C-alpha positions as a Python dict, from the first residue, in 0.01 Angstrom:
ca = {
    (1, 'M'): (0, 0, 0),
    (2, 'S'): (223, -300, 59),
    (3, 'A'): (371, -456, 368),
    (4, 'V'): (646, -701, 452),
    (5, 'S'): (569, -893, 770),
    (6, 'S'): (710, -1199, 942),
    (7, 'Q'): (596, -1163, 1302),
    (8, 'N'): (300, -1309, 1488),
    (9, 'P'): (109, -1091, 1738),
    (10, 'P'): (247, -1093, 2094),
    (11, 'A'): (108, -1367, 2317),
    (12, 'P'): (-199, -1269, 2523),
    (13, 'G'): (-102, -1127, 2861),
    (14, 'S'): (255, -1046, 2758),
    (15, 'R'): (392, -696, 2778),
    (16, 'S'): (441, -563, 2429),
    (17, 'L'): (554, -251, 2247),
    (18, 'T'): (533, -141, 1885),
    (19, 'V'): (809, 94, 1769),
    (20, 'A'): (706, 281, 1454),
    (21, 'I'): (983, 439, 1246),
    (22, 'P'): (854, 667, 968),
    (23, 'A'): (1119, 737, 708),
    (24, 'L'): (1146, 956, 400),
    (25, 'N'): (1468, 922, 199),
    (26, 'E'): (1666, 786, 494),
    (27, 'E'): (1868, 512, 323),
    (28, 'R'): (2182, 626, 510),
    (29, 'N'): (2019, 625, 854),
    (30, 'I'): (1729, 378, 863),
    (31, 'A'): (1943, 71, 935),
    (32, 'M'): (2102, 248, 1234),
    (33, 'A'): (1761, 362, 1361),
    (34, 'V'): (1628, 6, 1345),
    (35, 'Q'): (1944, -130, 1507),
    (36, 'S'): (1909, 118, 1794),
    (37, 'A'): (1559, -16, 1860),
    (38, 'L'): (1680, -377, 1834),
    (39, 'D'): (1966, -308, 2076),
    (40, 'A'): (1730, -150, 2329),
    (41, 'A'): (1483, -437, 2293),
    (42, 'A'): (1761, -687, 2367),
    (43, 'T'): (1810, -531, 2710),
    (44, 'V'): (1444, -589, 2806),
    (45, 'P'): (1374, -953, 2712),
    (46, 'E'): (1045, -956, 2904),
    (47, 'L'): (904, -696, 2663),
    (48, 'A'): (785, -821, 2322),
    (49, 'V'): (896, -553, 2075),
    (50, 'E'): (786, -522, 1714),
    (51, 'I'): (942, -262, 1486),
    (52, 'I'): (746, -113, 1194),
    (53, 'V'): (931, 91, 933),
    (54, 'I'): (694, 312, 733),
    (55, 'D'): (853, 416, 406),
    (56, 'D'): (670, 736, 315),
    (57, 'G'): (716, 738, -61),
    (58, 'S'): (1096, 758, -57),
    (59, 'T'): (1276, 808, -386),
    (60, 'D'): (1602, 653, -262),
    (61, 'R'): (1674, 301, -131),
    (62, 'T'): (1506, 343, 208),
    (63, 'A'): (1243, 78, 132),
    (64, 'D'): (1502, -168, -2),
    (65, 'V'): (1715, -135, 312),
    (66, 'A'): (1410, -176, 537),
    (67, 'E'): (1292, -479, 340),
    (68, 'Q'): (1629, -649, 394),
    (69, 'L'): (1607, -573, 766),
    (70, 'A'): (1259, -728, 777),
    (71, 'K'): (1397, -1043, 619),
    (72, 'Q'): (1682, -1059, 872),
    (73, 'H'): (1479, -988, 1187),
    (74, 'P'): (1146, -1159, 1263),
    (75, 'N'): (1021, -865, 1470),
    (76, 'V'): (1080, -605, 1196),
    (77, 'R'): (829, -533, 921),
    (78, 'L'): (790, -275, 647),
    (79, 'L'): (490, -69, 543),
    (80, 'R'): (523, 117, 213),
    (81, 'N'): (328, 427, 117),
    (82, 'P'): (322, 442, -265),
    (83, 'E'): (349, 821, -240),
    (84, 'N'): (445, 1070, 29),
    (85, 'I'): (148, 1119, 264),
    (86, 'G'): (327, 1298, 549),
    (87, 'L'): (446, 1208, 896),
    (88, 'G'): (107, 1243, 1061),
    (89, 'A'): (-69, 1012, 815),
    (90, 'S'): (217, 761, 835),
    (91, 'I'): (190, 753, 1215),
    (92, 'R'): (-187, 704, 1193),
    (93, 'R'): (-128, 409, 959),
    (94, 'A'): (121, 258, 1202),
    (95, 'I'): (-125, 303, 1491),
    (96, 'A'): (-384, 108, 1293),
    (97, 'E'): (-133, -167, 1205),
    (98, 'A'): (30, -204, 1549),
    (99, 'R'): (-3, -542, 1721),
    (100, 'S'): (113, -442, 2068),
    (101, 'E'): (-39, -285, 2379),
    (102, 'R'): (203, 7, 2383),
    (103, 'F'): (317, 232, 2101),
    (104, 'L'): (622, 453, 2041),
    (105, 'F'): (732, 635, 1728),
    (106, 'I'): (1082, 758, 1656),
    (107, 'P'): (1234, 933, 1351),
    (108, 'G'): (1404, 737, 1078),
    (109, 'D'): (1711, 963, 1086),
    (110, 'N'): (1841, 784, 1399),
    (111, 'D'): (1798, 1101, 1604),
    (112, 'I'): (1699, 912, 1922),
    (113, 'P'): (1997, 743, 2092),
    (114, 'T'): (1983, 386, 2216),
    (115, 'V'): (2014, 504, 2576),
    (116, 'T'): (1683, 693, 2542),
    (117, 'L'): (1509, 395, 2383),
    (118, 'D'): (1649, 173, 2656),
    (119, 'L'): (1501, 407, 2917),
    (120, 'L'): (1160, 411, 2748),
    (121, 'F'): (1149, 34, 2695),
    (122, 'R'): (1241, -45, 3057),
    (123, 'N'): (978, 191, 3197),
    (124, 'A'): (708, 148, 2931),
    (125, 'Y'): (440, 33, 3173),
    (126, 'L'): (498, 268, 3468),
    (127, 'A'): (235, 521, 3351),
    (128, 'D'): (-18, 570, 3072),
    (129, 'L'): (226, 808, 2901),
    (130, 'V'): (597, 754, 2959),
    (131, 'M'): (769, 1065, 2826),
    (132, 'V'): (1127, 1185, 2786),
    (133, 'F'): (1284, 1527, 2831),
    (134, 'F'): (1640, 1612, 2730),
    (135, 'L'): (1911, 1755, 2952),
    (136, 'N'): (2171, 1858, 2693),
    (137, 'D'): (1975, 2130, 2511),
    (138, 'E'): (2299, 2318, 2450),
    (139, 'T'): (2364, 2081, 2159),
    (140, 'R'): (2077, 2239, 1962),
    (141, 'G'): (2203, 2596, 1957),
    (142, 'R'): (2051, 2918, 2084),
    (143, 'M'): (1777, 2966, 1822),
    (144, 'R'): (1642, 2610, 1841),
    (145, 'Y'): (1647, 2630, 2220),
    (146, 'L'): (1452, 2957, 2210),
    (147, 'I'): (1191, 2821, 1968),
    (148, 'S'): (1150, 2504, 2172),
    (149, 'T'): (1111, 2703, 2495),
    (150, 'M'): (847, 2930, 2340),
    (151, 'F'): (661, 2628, 2202),
    (152, 'R'): (657, 2462, 2545),
    (153, 'L'): (541, 2778, 2722),
    (154, 'I'): (256, 2831, 2477),
    (155, 'Y'): (132, 2472, 2498),
    (156, 'T'): (166, 2431, 2873),
    (157, 'S'): (-1, 2766, 2938),
    (158, 'F'): (-295, 2732, 2702),
    (159, 'F'): (-369, 2368, 2788),
    (160, 'D'): (-282, 2385, 3161),
    (161, 'L'): (-22, 2109, 3142),
    (162, 'Y'): (288, 2103, 3360),
    (163, 'L'): (540, 1937, 3131),
    (164, 'I'): (913, 1976, 3104),
    (165, 'Y'): (906, 1887, 2733),
    (166, 'V'): (602, 1872, 2504),
    (167, 'N'): (753, 1730, 2185),
    (168, 'G'): (969, 1441, 2307),
    (169, 'P'): (934, 1070, 2230),
    (170, 'A'): (679, 890, 2447),
    (171, 'V'): (526, 548, 2498),
    (172, 'Y'): (145, 545, 2464),
    (173, 'P'): (-138, 295, 2523),
    (174, 'I'): (-243, 189, 2172),
    (175, 'S'): (-610, 157, 2268),
    (176, 'R'): (-627, 525, 2365),
    (177, 'L'): (-440, 636, 2052),
    (178, 'R'): (-699, 465, 1833),
    (179, 'E'): (-976, 669, 1994),
    (180, 'L'): (-822, 1002, 1889),
    (181, 'K'): (-912, 1210, 1586),
    (182, 'L'): (-579, 1361, 1485),
    (183, 'H'): (-537, 1662, 1256),
    (184, 'S'): (-160, 1688, 1218),
    (185, 'T'): (15, 1595, 894),
    (186, 'R'): (366, 1673, 1017),
    (187, 'F'): (567, 1669, 1341),
    (188, 'S'): (298, 1854, 1538),
    (189, 'I'): (134, 1515, 1581),
    (190, 'V'): (354, 1463, 1890),
    (191, 'A'): (217, 1765, 2075),
    (192, 'E'): (-136, 1694, 1953),
    (193, 'I'): (-131, 1340, 2089),
    (194, 'N'): (22, 1448, 2419),
    (195, 'V'): (-234, 1723, 2478),
    (196, 'K'): (-535, 1512, 2384),
    (197, 'L'): (-434, 1216, 2599),
    (198, 'L'): (-322, 1415, 2902),
    (199, 'R'): (-635, 1631, 2898),
    (200, 'Q'): (-835, 1310, 2942),
    (201, 'G'): (-684, 1262, 3287),
    (202, 'L'): (-429, 991, 3210),
    (203, 'T'): (-120, 932, 3420),
    (204, 'Y'): (221, 1038, 3294),
    (205, 'M'): (588, 1013, 3381),
    (206, 'E'): (877, 1225, 3251),
    (207, 'L'): (1222, 1066, 3236),
    (208, 'P'): (1552, 1251, 3177),
    (209, 'S'): (1785, 1160, 2892),
    (210, 'N'): (2023, 1320, 2641),
    (211, 'R'): (1989, 1407, 2276),
    (212, 'Q'): (2186, 1230, 2008),
    (213, 'V'): (2500, 1423, 1918),
    (214, 'G'): (2738, 1398, 1626),
    (215, 'L'): (2474, 1318, 1362),
    (216, 'E'): (2402, 1505, 1044),
    (217, 'G'): (2056, 1651, 1005),
    (218, 'S'): (1854, 1962, 943),
    (219, 'T'): (1780, 2188, 1237),
    (220, 'S'): (1591, 2456, 1047),
    (221, 'A'): (1219, 2525, 1085),
    (222, 'S'): (1055, 2534, 741),
    (223, 'L'): (762, 2757, 647),
    (224, 'K'): (545, 2448, 602),
    (225, 'S'): (630, 2331, 953),
    (226, 'L'): (545, 2672, 1101),
    (227, 'I'): (212, 2682, 918),
    (228, 'E'): (136, 2328, 1032),
    (229, 'T'): (225, 2417, 1393),
    (230, 'A'): (-12, 2715, 1393),
    (231, 'R'): (-294, 2520, 1225),
    (232, 'V'): (-276, 2225, 1465),
    (233, 'F'): (-254, 2455, 1767),
    (234, 'L'): (-574, 2635, 1664),
    (235, 'Q'): (-752, 2305, 1597),
    (236, 'L'): (-640, 2176, 1936),
    (237, 'L'): (-782, 2485, 2104),
    (238, 'A'): (-1112, 2426, 1923),
    (239, 'D'): (-1122, 2056, 2015),
    (240, 'V'): (-1030, 2100, 2380),
    (241, 'Y'): (-1236, 2408, 2465),
    (242, 'F'): (-1523, 2418, 2213),
    (243, 'R'): (-1585, 2096, 2017),
    (244, 'E'): (-1531, 1836, 2290),
    (245, 'P'): (-1484, 2018, 2622),
    (246, 'S'): (-1641, 1736, 2826),
    (247, 'R'): (-1387, 1490, 2687),
    (248, 'Y'): (-1080, 1705, 2746),
    (249, 'N'): (-1159, 1868, 3082),
    (250, 'K'): (-953, 1647, 3316),
    (251, 'R'): (-613, 1703, 3472),
    (252, 'P'): (-343, 1440, 3425),
    (253, 'T'): (-167, 1278, 3718),
    (254, 'R'): (211, 1281, 3735),
    (255, 'I'): (375, 955, 3844),
    (256, 'N'): (711, 1007, 4012),
    (257, 'H'): (985, 750, 3962),
    (258, 'E'): (1095, 650, 4312),
    (259, 'Q'): (1389, 429, 4216),
    (260, 'P'): (1713, 515, 4031),
    (261, 'L'): (1656, 538, 3658),
    (262, 'H'): (1839, 309, 3422),
    (263, 'L'): (2094, 529, 3249),
    (264, 'R'): (2411, 416, 3079),
    (265, 'H'): (2680, 586, 2879),
    (266, 'E'): (2604, 629, 2511),
    (267, 'P'): (2920, 667, 2304),
    (268, 'K'): (2930, 941, 2045),
    (269, 'R'): (2870, 801, 1698),
    (270, 'A'): (3127, 872, 1432),
    (271, 'H'): (3025, 968, 1079),
}
């Protein structure tokens, strides 16, 4: 595995955030995803932000585009997987490579708008987990909304968690992430991380934002994704209630945001 790096670790005592962007065949979108993170970082100069692009064995020019971005921006670096190892394994690699106190991962298809990143960056230290839920669910369509609602009800009921959204982007403490044994190889890693950290009694905050609209992308649930979702859910049940019940027997504490949230208009992107 190879890496392109040109950034020193954040200075001791500084507030810092690693943004991991896993990407598979995203040559059309990866530059915009990185730019969204750079734009959000520019609005929070007191936060040292590093951006790690993980090319997961792409067969297009994703790695080439990311390598050029790493050369142009000192806080961007590239990790290359010689073959596709999956989202979960790519995230675990980024967790091991991160140089910051806080950690966030976003998709390489530029699905997360700058306004959401801005919100997460500005509030990254207000709780152990700083999470996002989306207001404009109508943009996803009826079936995706139904599946998402069922997923949330199952997870919140079985794991006794009172969350508005289980699968949204979140800022995590890197030290606690490195303590976790994670099973997921695909997108279920988000819910797995959230459950395992919250069931350890950490604090959390949920912030409202809007989904990206006007972008191309798949909204279908594949058979592999459904199998992965079921497998990880069963493993989570085993971990929380049978394998390590003493570790995952605490209730998280919600932190309420008492001041107006930083929200700004995000223009619709044209394609």
